[in-house]
N, CA, C, O and the ligand as a Tripos MOL2 file, in Angstrom:
@<TRIPOS>MOLECULE
protein
  265   263    67     0     0
PROTEIN
NO_CHARGES

@<TRIPOS>ATOM
      1 N         -43.1390   31.7330  -70.4870 N.3       1 MET1
      2 CA        -44.1480   32.8060  -71.1080 C.3       1 MET1
      3 C         -45.6220   32.1580  -71.1250 C.2       1 MET1
      4 O         -46.5040   32.6150  -71.8520 O.2       1 MET1
      5 N         -45.7720   31.3400  -70.4880 N.am      2 GLN2
      6 CA        -47.1600   30.6400  -70.3240 C.3       2 GLN2
      7 C         -48.1900   31.6320  -69.6600 C.2       2 GLN2
      8 O         -49.3520   31.7030  -70.0600 O.2       2 GLN2
      9 N         -47.7260   32.3480  -68.6830 N.am      3 PRO3
     10 CA        -48.7690   33.2090  -68.1760 C.3       3 PRO3
     11 C         -49.3070   34.3730  -69.2040 C.2       3 PRO3
     12 O         -50.4740   34.7590  -69.2690 O.2       3 PRO3
     13 N         -48.2550   34.8270  -69.9570 N.am      4 TYR4
     14 CA        -48.7320   35.6310  -70.9300 C.3       4 TYR4
     15 C         -49.7100   34.9540  -72.1330 C.2       4 TYR4
     16 O         -50.4840   35.6850  -72.7510 O.2       4 TYR4
     17 N         -49.6380   33.7890  -72.3640 N.am      5 MET5
     18 CA        -50.7450   33.0740  -73.0930 C.3       5 MET5
     19 C         -52.0570   33.1140  -72.4820 C.2       5 MET5
     20 O         -53.0820   33.3130  -73.1330 O.2       5 MET5
     21 N         -52.0250   32.9190  -71.1850 N.am      6 ASP6
     22 CA        -53.3130   33.0140  -70.5000 C.3       6 ASP6
     23 C         -53.8650   34.3300  -70.1200 C.2       6 ASP6
     24 O         -54.8970   34.3410  -69.4500 O.2       6 ASP6
     25 N         -53.3260   35.3940  -70.4510 N.am      7 ARG7
     26 CA        -53.7530   36.6990  -70.1810 C.3       7 ARG7
     27 C         -53.8500   36.8750  -68.6450 C.2       7 ARG7
     28 O         -54.8670   37.3570  -68.1460 O.2       7 ARG7
     29 N         -52.9110   36.5280  -67.9810 N.am      8 VAL8
     30 CA        -53.0860   36.7600  -66.4200 C.3       8 VAL8
     31 C         -51.8560   37.7300  -65.8900 C.2       8 VAL8
     32 O         -51.4620   37.7650  -64.7240 O.2       8 VAL8
     33 N         -51.4020   38.4040  -66.8390 N.am      9 LEU9
     34 CA        -50.1620   39.3760  -66.4730 C.3       9 LEU9
     35 C         -50.7730   40.8880  -66.2490 C.2       9 LEU9
     36 O         -51.7440   41.3020  -66.8830 O.2       9 LEU9
     37 N         -50.1350   41.5770  -65.3560 N.am     10 THR10
     38 CA        -50.5650   43.0010  -65.4610 C.3      10 THR10
     39 C         -50.0510   43.7040  -66.6870 C.2      10 THR10
     40 O         -49.2720   43.2490  -67.5250 O.2      10 THR10
     41 N         -50.6880   45.0420  -66.6460 N.am     11 ASP11
     42 CA        -50.4140   45.6760  -67.8780 C.3      11 ASP11
     43 C         -48.7480   45.8130  -68.0980 C.2      11 ASP11
     44 O         -48.1600   45.6280  -69.1640 O.2      11 ASP11
     45 N         -48.1430   46.1850  -66.8070 N.am     12 ALA12
     46 CA        -46.5510   46.3000  -67.0380 C.3      12 ALA12
     47 C         -45.7930   45.1520  -67.4460 C.2      12 ALA12
     48 O         -44.8440   45.2240  -68.2270 O.2      12 ALA12
     49 N         -46.3070   43.8420  -66.7950 N.am     13 GLU13
     50 CA        -45.7470   42.5430  -67.1540 C.3      13 GLU13
     51 C         -46.1190   42.1610  -68.5410 C.2      13 GLU13
     52 O         -45.3080   41.5610  -69.2470 O.2      13 GLU13
     53 N         -47.2730   42.4710  -68.9550 N.am     14 ARG14
     54 CA        -47.5620   42.1350  -70.4030 C.3      14 ARG14
     55 C         -46.7070   43.0960  -71.3380 C.2      14 ARG14
     56 O         -46.3120   42.6080  -72.3970 O.2      14 ARG14
     57 N         -46.4050   44.3340  -71.0660 N.am     15 GLY15
     58 CA        -45.7270   45.1490  -71.7840 C.3      15 GLY15
     59 C         -44.1720   44.5990  -71.8880 C.2      15 GLY15
     60 O         -43.5570   44.6940  -72.9500 O.2      15 GLY15
     61 N         -43.6640   44.0960  -70.8640 N.am     16 GLU16
     62 CA        -42.4690   43.4510  -70.6930 C.3      16 GLU16
     63 C         -42.3450   42.2490  -71.7380 C.2      16 GLU16
     64 O         -41.4720   42.1460  -72.5990 O.2      16 GLU16
     65 N         -43.3610   41.3880  -71.4980 N.am     17 ALA17
     66 CA        -43.4810   40.1580  -72.2990 C.3      17 ALA17
     67 C         -43.6160   40.5260  -73.7060 C.2      17 ALA17
     68 O         -43.1130   39.7520  -74.5220 O.2      17 ALA17
     69 N         -44.1880   41.5390  -74.1160 N.am     18 GLU18
     70 CA        -44.5430   42.0220  -75.5950 C.3      18 GLU18
     71 C         -43.1470   42.5700  -76.0820 C.2      18 GLU18
     72 O         -42.8180   42.3240  -77.2420 O.2      18 GLU18
     73 N         -42.4060   43.2110  -75.3660 N.am     19 ALA19
     74 CA        -41.0690   43.8530  -75.7460 C.3      19 ALA19
     75 C         -40.0630   42.6790  -75.7880 C.2      19 ALA19
     76 O         -39.2000   42.7560  -76.6630 O.2      19 ALA19
     77 N         -40.0500   41.7210  -75.0620 N.am     20 HIS20
     78 CA        -39.3180   40.5720  -75.1560 C.3      20 HIS20
     79 C         -39.5880   39.6950  -76.3940 C.2      20 HIS20
     80 O         -38.6210   39.1780  -76.9540 O.2      20 HIS20
     81 N         -40.8800   39.4830  -76.8770 N.am     21 LEU21
     82 CA        -41.2290   38.9800  -77.9670 C.3      21 LEU21
     83 C         -40.7180   39.5280  -79.0260 C.2      21 LEU21
     84 O         -40.2710   38.8230  -79.9310 O.2      21 LEU21
     85 N         -40.7010   40.9490  -79.0850 N.am     22 ASP22
     86 CA        -40.0900   41.7880  -80.2220 C.3      22 ASP22
     87 C         -38.6750   41.4780  -80.4950 C.2      22 ASP22
     88 O         -38.2480   41.5380  -81.6480 O.2      22 ASP22
     89 N         -37.8620   41.1230  -79.4210 N.am     23 GLU23
     90 CA        -36.5330   41.0950  -79.5420 C.3      23 GLU23
     91 C         -35.9670   39.5840  -79.4680 C.2      23 GLU23
     92 O         -34.8430   39.3380  -79.9060 O.2      23 GLU23
     93 N         -36.7690   38.5930  -78.9070 N.am     24 CYS24
     94 CA        -36.4970   37.2960  -78.9080 C.3      24 CYS24
     95 C         -37.0990   36.3810  -79.9800 C.2      24 CYS24
     96 O         -38.3150   36.1890  -79.9560 O.2      24 CYS24
     97 N         -36.3380   35.8030  -80.9200 N.am     25 ALA25
     98 CA        -36.9760   35.1520  -81.9380 C.3      25 ALA25
     99 C         -37.4270   33.7830  -81.4350 C.2      25 ALA25
    100 O         -38.4010   33.2070  -81.9200 O.2      25 ALA25
    101 N         -36.6520   33.2580  -80.4000 N.am     26 TYR26
    102 CA        -37.3080   31.9020  -79.8510 C.3      26 TYR26
    103 C         -38.5620   32.0220  -79.1160 C.2      26 TYR26
    104 O         -39.4810   31.2140  -79.2500 O.2      26 TYR26
    105 N         -38.5920   32.8920  -78.4460 N.am     27 CYS27
    106 CA        -39.9990   33.1990  -77.7810 C.3      27 CYS27
    107 C         -41.1590   33.4440  -78.6500 C.2      27 CYS27
    108 O         -42.3040   33.0700  -78.3990 O.2      27 CYS27
    109 N         -40.7100   34.2240  -79.8880 N.am     28 ARG28
    110 CA        -41.7740   34.5350  -80.9360 C.3      28 ARG28
    111 C         -42.2030   33.3800  -81.4330 C.2      28 ARG28
    112 O         -43.4100   33.1860  -81.5780 O.2      28 ARG28
    113 N         -41.2940   32.4650  -81.7570 N.am     29 LYS29
    114 CA        -41.6280   31.2560  -82.4460 C.3      29 LYS29
    115 C         -42.4950   30.5100  -81.6020 C.2      29 LYS29
    116 O         -43.4840   29.9600  -82.0870 O.2      29 LYS29
    117 N         -42.2090   30.4280  -80.2970 N.am     30 ARG30
    118 CA        -43.0370   29.5600  -79.4950 C.3      30 ARG30
    119 C         -44.4940   30.1920  -79.1870 C.2      30 ARG30
    120 O         -45.4900   29.5500  -78.8560 O.2      30 ARG30
    121 N         -44.4170   31.3660  -79.3400 N.am     31 TYR31
    122 CA        -45.8440   32.0980  -79.0890 C.3      31 TYR31
    123 C         -46.5150   31.7890  -80.2890 C.2      31 TYR31
    124 O         -47.6630   31.3600  -80.1670 O.2      31 TYR31
    125 N         -46.0210   31.9210  -81.4830 N.am     32 ARG32
    126 CA        -46.8130   31.6430  -82.6960 C.3      32 ARG32
    127 C         -47.2400   30.0270  -82.6690 C.2      32 ARG32
    128 O         -48.3560   29.6900  -83.0640 O.2      32 ARG32
    129 N         -46.4220   29.2040  -82.2510 N.am     33 PHE33
    130 CA        -46.8260   27.8640  -82.3410 C.3      33 PHE33
    131 C         -47.9140   27.5850  -81.5420 C.2      33 PHE33
    132 O         -48.8210   26.8240  -81.8790 O.2      33 PHE33
    133 N         -47.8410   28.2840  -80.3030 N.am     34 GLU34
    134 CA        -49.0360   27.9660  -79.3320 C.3      34 GLU34
    135 C         -50.3270   28.3730  -79.9290 C.2      34 GLU34
    136 O         -51.3590   27.7070  -79.8560 O.2      34 GLU34
    137 N         -50.1860   29.6190  -80.5820 N.am     35 GLU35
    138 CA        -51.4330   30.1580  -81.2700 C.3      35 GLU35
    139 C         -51.9290   29.0530  -82.3070 C.2      35 GLU35
    140 O         -53.0680   28.5940  -82.2190 O.2      35 GLU35
    141 N         -51.0710   28.6600  -83.2520 N.am     36 THR36
    142 CA        -51.3920   27.8100  -84.1690 C.3      36 THR36
    143 C         -51.8630   26.5440  -83.6740 C.2      36 THR36
    144 O         -52.7630   25.9790  -84.2940 O.2      36 THR36
    145 N         -51.3810   26.0330  -82.6580 N.am     37 LEU37
    146 CA        -51.7660   24.6400  -82.0210 C.3      37 LEU37
    147 C         -53.1530   24.8970  -81.3150 C.2      37 LEU37
    148 O         -53.8500   23.9030  -81.1120 O.2      37 LEU37
    149 N         -53.5970   26.0600  -80.9440 N.am     38 ARG38
    150 CA        -54.7890   26.3440  -80.2620 C.3      38 ARG38
    151 C         -55.6640   26.3500  -81.2610 C.2      38 ARG38
    152 O         -56.6690   25.6960  -80.9850 O.2      38 ARG38
    153 N         -55.6720   26.8780  -82.4040 N.am     39 VAL39
    154 CA        -56.5540   26.7250  -83.5650 C.3      39 VAL39
    155 C         -56.6290   25.4110  -83.9110 C.2      39 VAL39
    156 O         -57.7550   24.9450  -84.0810 O.2      39 VAL39
    157 N         -55.6310   24.6780  -84.0590 N.am     40 PHE40
    158 CA        -55.6690   23.1260  -84.4630 C.3      40 PHE40
    159 C         -56.4070   22.4190  -83.5430 C.2      40 PHE40
    160 O         -57.2110   21.6200  -84.0230 O.2      40 PHE40
    161 N         -56.3360   22.5180  -82.1700 N.am     41 VAL41
    162 CA        -56.9430   21.8670  -81.3190 C.3      41 VAL41
    163 C         -58.4770   22.2180  -81.4040 C.2      41 VAL41
    164 O         -59.2790   21.2850  -81.4560 O.2      41 VAL41
    165 N         -58.8850   23.4160  -81.4190 N.am     42 GLN42
    166 CA        -60.2370   23.7380  -81.5790 C.3      42 GLN42
    167 C         -60.9460   23.1360  -82.7560 C.2      42 GLN42
    168 O         -62.1360   22.8230  -82.7080 O.2      42 GLN42
    169 N         -60.1820   22.9800  -83.8190 N.am     43 GLN43
    170 CA        -60.7260   22.3390  -85.1100 C.3      43 GLN43
    171 C         -60.8150   20.7510  -84.8150 C.2      43 GLN43
    172 O         -61.8110   20.1050  -85.1390 O.2      43 GLN43
    173 N         -59.7150   20.1850  -84.1870 N.am     44 ALA44
    174 CA        -59.8950   18.8940  -83.7210 C.3      44 ALA44
    175 C         -60.9170   18.5220  -83.0160 C.2      44 ALA44
    176 O         -61.5970   17.5560  -83.3630 O.2      44 ALA44
    177 N         -61.2010   19.2960  -81.8250 N.am     45 VAL45
    178 CA        -62.3380   19.0100  -80.8790 C.3      45 VAL45
    179 C         -63.5550   19.0710  -81.7470 C.2      45 VAL45
    180 O         -64.3560   18.1440  -81.6290 O.2      45 VAL45
    181 N         -63.7980   19.9770  -82.5570 N.am     46 ALA46
    182 CA        -64.8040   20.2660  -83.3750 C.3      46 ALA46
    183 C         -65.5240   18.9050  -84.1010 C.2      46 ALA46
    184 O         -66.7190   18.6360  -84.2200 O.2      46 ALA46
    185 N         -64.4210   18.2190  -84.5000 N.am     47 ALA47
    186 CA        -64.5300   17.1510  -85.4610 C.3      47 ALA47
    187 C         -64.5150   15.8130  -84.5660 C.2      47 ALA47
    188 O         -63.4790   15.2470  -84.2150 O.2      47 ALA47
    189 N         -65.8700   15.3760  -84.2360 N.am     48 GLU48
    190 CA        -66.0450   14.1810  -83.2780 C.3      48 GLU48
    191 C         -66.2610   13.0560  -84.2500 C.2      48 GLU48
    192 O         -66.7820   13.1790  -85.3590 O.2      48 GLU48
    193 N         -65.8010   11.9370  -83.7120 N.am     49 PRO49
    194 CA        -64.8310   11.7580  -82.4240 C.3      49 PRO49
    195 C         -63.3730   11.9530  -82.9050 C.2      49 PRO49
    196 O         -63.0450   11.7720  -84.0770 O.2      49 PRO49
    197 N         -62.5430   12.3230  -81.9560 N.am     50 MET50
    198 CA        -61.0980   12.5480  -82.1280 C.3      50 MET50
    199 C         -60.5770   11.4350  -82.2070 C.2      50 MET50
    200 O         -60.7280   10.6710  -81.2530 O.2      50 MET50
    201 N         -59.8770   11.0440  -83.2630 N.am     51 PRO51
    202 CA        -59.1800    9.7540  -83.3890 C.3      51 PRO51
    203 C         -58.1300    9.6390  -82.4300 C.2      51 PRO51
    204 O         -57.5130   10.6480  -82.0890 O.2      51 PRO51
    205 N         -57.8620    8.5120  -81.9560 N.am     52 VAL52
    206 CA        -56.7890    8.2710  -80.7590 C.3      52 VAL52
    207 C         -55.3840    8.5810  -81.2930 C.2      52 VAL52
    208 O         -54.4820    8.9490  -80.5400 O.2      52 VAL52
    209 N         -55.2430    8.4390  -82.4720 N.am     53 GLU53
    210 CA        -53.7840    8.7000  -83.0740 C.3      53 GLU53
    211 C         -53.5740   10.2180  -83.0130 C.2      53 GLU53
    212 O         -52.4650   10.6470  -82.6920 O.2      53 GLU53
    213 N         -54.5910   11.0610  -83.3070 N.am     54 LEU54
    214 CA        -54.5130   12.4000  -83.2570 C.3      54 LEU54
    215 C         -54.4580   12.9990  -81.7970 C.2      54 LEU54
    216 O         -53.9540   14.1000  -81.5730 O.2      54 LEU54
    217 N         -54.9870   12.2340  -80.8660 N.am     55 LYS55
    218 CA        -54.9500   12.6860  -79.4410 C.3      55 LYS55
    219 C         -53.3660   12.5070  -79.0810 C.2      55 LYS55
    220 O         -52.7000   13.3490  -78.4790 O.2      55 LYS55
    221 N         -52.9230   11.3440  -79.5290 N.am     56 ARG56
    222 CA        -51.4930   11.0240  -79.0140 C.3      56 ARG56
    223 C         -50.4660   12.0680  -79.5850 C.2      56 ARG56
    224 O         -49.5100   12.4770  -78.9270 O.2      56 ARG56
    225 N         -50.7640   12.4800  -80.9270 N.am     57 LYS57
    226 CA        -49.8490   13.5180  -81.6130 C.3      57 LYS57
    227 C         -49.9420   14.7060  -80.7960 C.2      57 LYS57
    228 O         -48.9310   15.2740  -80.3820 O.2      57 LYS57
    229 N         -51.1460   15.1160  -80.5400 N.am     58 LEU58
    230 CA        -51.4420   16.5450  -79.7790 C.3      58 LEU58
    231 C         -50.6760   16.3530  -78.4710 C.2      58 LEU58
    232 O         -49.8980   17.2560  -78.1620 O.2      58 LEU58
    233 N         -50.7900   15.3190  -77.6780 N.am     59 SER59
    234 CA        -50.1260   15.2630  -76.4760 C.3      59 SER59
    235 C         -48.6680   15.4240  -76.6890 C.2      59 SER59
    236 O         -48.0070   16.1470  -75.9430 O.2      59 SER59
    237 N         -48.1260   14.7560  -77.7120 N.am     60 GLU60
    238 CA        -46.4150   14.8770  -77.9790 C.3      60 GLU60
    239 C         -46.2860   16.3710  -78.1990 C.2      60 GLU60
    240 O         -45.4740   17.0320  -77.5510 O.2      60 GLU60
    241 N         -47.1360   16.9390  -79.1690 N.am     61 LEU61
    242 CA        -46.6770   18.4550  -79.4200 C.3      61 LEU61
    243 C         -46.7690   19.2410  -78.2120 C.2      61 LEU61
    244 O         -45.9350   20.1300  -78.0440 O.2      61 LEU61
    245 N         -47.6070   19.0510  -77.4040 N.am     62 ARG62
    246 CA        -47.6030   19.9150  -76.2560 C.3      62 ARG62
    247 C         -46.6220   19.7630  -75.1830 C.2      62 ARG62
    248 O         -46.4040   20.6980  -74.4120 O.2      62 ARG62
    249 N         -46.0520   18.7080  -75.0910 N.am     63 THR63
    250 CA        -45.1940   18.3440  -73.9360 C.3      63 THR63
    251 C         -43.9340   19.5090  -73.8570 C.2      63 THR63
    252 O         -43.6600   20.0400  -72.7810 O.2      63 THR63
    253 N         -43.2960   19.8010  -74.9590 N.am     64 PRO64
    254 CA        -42.1150   20.8540  -74.8290 C.3      64 PRO64
    255 C         -42.7830   22.2250  -74.2800 C.2      64 PRO64
    256 O         -42.0360   23.0950  -73.8310 O.2      64 PRO64
    257 N         -44.0140   22.3980  -74.3090 N.am     65 LEU65
    258 CA        -44.3610   23.8670  -73.9720 C.3      65 LEU65
    259 C         -44.9860   23.9580  -72.6800 C.2      65 LEU65
    260 O         -45.3410   25.0190  -72.1680 O.2      65 LEU65
    261 N         -45.1140   22.7820  -72.1520 N.am     66 GLN66
    262 CA        -45.7010   22.8970  -70.5310 C.3      66 GLN66
    263 C         -44.8420   23.6650  -69.7060 C.2      66 GLN66
    264 O         -45.1210   23.8420  -68.5200 O.2      66 GLN66
    265 ZN        -37.2340   34.8150  -75.0980 Zn       67 ZN67
@<TRIPOS>BOND
     1     1     2 1
     2     2     3 1
     3     3     4 2
     4     3     5 am
     5     5     6 1
     6     6     7 1
     7     7     8 2
     8     7     9 am
     9     9    10 1
    10    10    11 1
    11    11    12 2
    12    11    13 am
    13    13    14 1
    14    14    15 1
    15    15    16 2
    16    15    17 am
    17    17    18 1
    18    18    19 1
    19    19    20 2
    20    19    21 am
    21    21    22 1
    22    22    23 1
    23    23    24 2
    24    23    25 am
    25    25    26 1
    26    26    27 1
    27    27    28 2
    28    27    29 am
    29    29    30 1
    30    30    31 1
    31    31    32 2
    32    31    33 am
    33    33    34 1
    34    34    35 1
    35    35    36 2
    36    35    37 am
    37    37    38 1
    38    38    39 1
    39    39    40 2
    40    39    41 am
    41    41    42 1
    42    42    43 1
    43    43    44 2
    44    43    45 am
    45    45    46 1
    46    46    47 1
    47    47    48 2
    48    47    49 am
    49    49    50 1
    50    50    51 1
    51    51    52 2
    52    51    53 am
    53    53    54 1
    54    54    55 1
    55    55    56 2
    56    55    57 am
    57    57    58 1
    58    58    59 1
    59    59    60 2
    60    59    61 am
    61    61    62 1
    62    62    63 1
    63    63    64 2
    64    63    65 am
    65    65    66 1
    66    66    67 1
    67    67    68 2
    68    67    69 am
    69    69    70 1
    70    70    71 1
    71    71    72 2
    72    71    73 am
    73    73    74 1
    74    74    75 1
    75    75    76 2
    76    75    77 am
    77    77    78 1
    78    78    79 1
    79    79    80 2
    80    79    81 am
    81    81    82 1
    82    82    83 1
    83    83    84 2
    84    83    85 am
    85    85    86 1
    86    86    87 1
    87    87    88 2
    88    87    89 am
    89    89    90 1
    90    90    91 1
    91    91    92 2
    92    91    93 am
    93    93    94 1
    94    94    95 1
    95    95    96 2
    96    95    97 am
    97    97    98 1
    98    98    99 1
    99    99   100 2
   100    99   101 am
   101   101   102 1
   102   102   103 1
   103   103   104 2
   104   103   105 am
   105   105   106 1
   106   106   107 1
   107   107   108 2
   108   107   109 am
   109   109   110 1
   110   110   111 1
   111   111   112 2
   112   111   113 am
   113   113   114 1
   114   114   115 1
   115   115   116 2
   116   115   117 am
   117   117   118 1
   118   118   119 1
   119   119   120 2
   120   119   121 am
   121   121   122 1
   122   122   123 1
   123   123   124 2
   124   123   125 am
   125   125   126 1
   126   126   127 1
   127   127   128 2
   128   127   129 am
   129   129   130 1
   130   130   131 1
   131   131   132 2
   132   131   133 am
   133   133   134 1
   134   134   135 1
   135   135   136 2
   136   135   137 am
   137   137   138 1
   138   138   139 1
   139   139   140 2
   140   139   141 am
   141   141   142 1
   142   142   143 1
   143   143   144 2
   144   143   145 am
   145   145   146 1
   146   146   147 1
   147   147   148 2
   148   147   149 am
   149   149   150 1
   150   150   151 1
   151   151   152 2
   152   151   153 am
   153   153   154 1
   154   154   155 1
   155   155   156 2
   156   155   157 am
   157   157   158 1
   158   158   159 1
   159   159   160 2
   160   159   161 am
   161   161   162 1
   162   162   163 1
   163   163   164 2
   164   163   165 am
   165   165   166 1
   166   166   167 1
   167   167   168 2
   168   167   169 am
   169   169   170 1
   170   170   171 1
   171   171   172 2
   172   171   173 am
   173   173   174 1
   174   174   175 1
   175   175   176 2
   176   175   177 am
   177   177   178 1
   178   178   179 1
   179   179   180 2
   180   179   181 am
   181   181   182 1
   182   182   183 1
   183   183   184 2
   184   183   185 am
   185   185   186 1
   186   186   187 1
   187   187   188 2
   188   187   189 am
   189   189   190 1
   190   190   191 1
   191   191   192 2
   192   191   193 am
   193   193   194 1
   194   194   195 1
   195   195   196 2
   196   195   197 am
   197   197   198 1
   198   198   199 1
   199   199   200 2
   200   199   201 am
   201   201   202 1
   202   202   203 1
   203   203   204 2
   204   203   205 am
   205   205   206 1
   206   206   207 1
   207   207   208 2
   208   207   209 am
   209   209   210 1
   210   210   211 1
   211   211   212 2
   212   211   213 am
   213   213   214 1
   214   214   215 1
   215   215   216 2
   216   215   217 am
   217   217   218 1
   218   218   219 1
   219   219   220 2
   220   219   221 am
   221   221   222 1
   222   222   223 1
   223   223   224 2
   224   223   225 am
   225   225   226 1
   226   226   227 1
   227   227   228 2
   228   227   229 am
   229   229   230 1
   230   230   231 1
   231   231   232 2
   232   231   233 am
   233   233   234 1
   234   234   235 1
   235   235   236 2
   236   235   237 am
   237   237   238 1
   238   238   239 1
   239   239   240 2
   240   239   241 am
   241   241   242 1
   242   242   243 1
   243   243   244 2
   244   243   245 am
   245   245   246 1
   246   246   247 1
   247   247   248 2
   248   247   249 am
   249   249   250 1
   250   250   251 1
   251   251   252 2
   252   251   253 am
   253   253   254 1
   254   254   255 1
   255   255   256 2
   256   255   257 am
   257   257   258 1
   258   258   259 1
   259   259   260 2
   260   259   261 am
   261   261   262 1
   262   262   263 1
   263   263   264 2
@<TRIPOS>SUBSTRUCTURE
     1 MET1         2 RESIDUE 1 A MET
     2 GLN2         6 RESIDUE 1 A GLN
     3 PRO3        10 RESIDUE 1 A PRO
     4 TYR4        14 RESIDUE 1 A TYR
     5 MET5        18 RESIDUE 1 A MET
     6 ASP6        22 RESIDUE 1 A ASP
     7 ARG7        26 RESIDUE 1 A ARG
     8 VAL8        30 RESIDUE 1 A VAL
     9 LEU9        34 RESIDUE 1 A LEU
    10 THR10       38 RESIDUE 1 A THR
    11 ASP11       42 RESIDUE 1 A ASP
    12 ALA12       46 RESIDUE 1 A ALA
    13 GLU13       50 RESIDUE 1 A GLU
    14 ARG14       54 RESIDUE 1 A ARG
    15 GLY15       58 RESIDUE 1 A GLY
    16 GLU16       62 RESIDUE 1 A GLU
    17 ALA17       66 RESIDUE 1 A ALA
    18 GLU18       70 RESIDUE 1 A GLU
    19 ALA19       74 RESIDUE 1 A ALA
    20 HIS20       78 RESIDUE 1 A HIS
    21 LEU21       82 RESIDUE 1 A LEU
    22 ASP22       86 RESIDUE 1 A ASP
    23 GLU23       90 RESIDUE 1 A GLU
    24 CYS24       94 RESIDUE 1 A CYS
    25 ALA25       98 RESIDUE 1 A ALA
    26 TYR26      102 RESIDUE 1 A TYR
    27 CYS27      106 RESIDUE 1 A CYS
    28 ARG28      110 RESIDUE 1 A ARG
    29 LYS29      114 RESIDUE 1 A LYS
    30 ARG30      118 RESIDUE 1 A ARG
    31 TYR31      122 RESIDUE 1 A TYR
    32 ARG32      126 RESIDUE 1 A ARG
    33 PHE33      130 RESIDUE 1 A PHE
    34 GLU34      134 RESIDUE 1 A GLU
    35 GLU35      138 RESIDUE 1 A GLU
    36 THR36      142 RESIDUE 1 A THR
    37 LEU37      146 RESIDUE 1 A LEU
    38 ARG38      150 RESIDUE 1 A ARG
    39 VAL39      154 RESIDUE 1 A VAL
    40 PHE40      158 RESIDUE 1 A PHE
    41 VAL41      162 RESIDUE 1 A VAL
    42 GLN42      166 RESIDUE 1 A GLN
    43 GLN43      170 RESIDUE 1 A GLN
    44 ALA44      174 RESIDUE 1 A ALA
    45 VAL45      178 RESIDUE 1 A VAL
    46 ALA46      182 RESIDUE 1 A ALA
    47 ALA47      186 RESIDUE 1 A ALA
    48 GLU48      190 RESIDUE 1 A GLU
    49 PRO49      194 RESIDUE 1 A PRO
    50 MET50      198 RESIDUE 1 A MET
    51 PRO51      202 RESIDUE 1 A PRO
    52 VAL52      206 RESIDUE 1 A VAL
    53 GLU53      210 RESIDUE 1 A GLU
    54 LEU54      214 RESIDUE 1 A LEU
    55 LYS55      218 RESIDUE 1 A LYS
    56 ARG56      222 RESIDUE 1 A ARG
    57 LYS57      226 RESIDUE 1 A LYS
    58 LEU58      230 RESIDUE 1 A LEU
    59 SER59      234 RESIDUE 1 A SER
    60 GLU60      238 RESIDUE 1 A GLU
    61 LEU61      242 RESIDUE 1 A LEU
    62 ARG62      246 RESIDUE 1 A ARG
    63 THR63      250 RESIDUE 1 A THR
    64 PRO64      254 RESIDUE 1 A PRO
    65 LEU65      258 RESIDUE 1 A LEU
    66 GLN66      262 RESIDUE 1 A GLN
    67 ZN67       265 GROUP 0 **** ****
């Protein structure tokens, strides 16, 4: 599902991905988590300097989604 997040799919592929999100709770959760994580990262980046501990937690969070 990562290409969907980066908006690099064709219209047809995006339609398939959205249809899949409608029927697949697992991918829907992952998609929402990724969106939440992006907002969280943006807020964290805005707050300088980023604590080392926060950086470590973020890298742990991202690992299963790569
Ligand atoms: Zn799925």
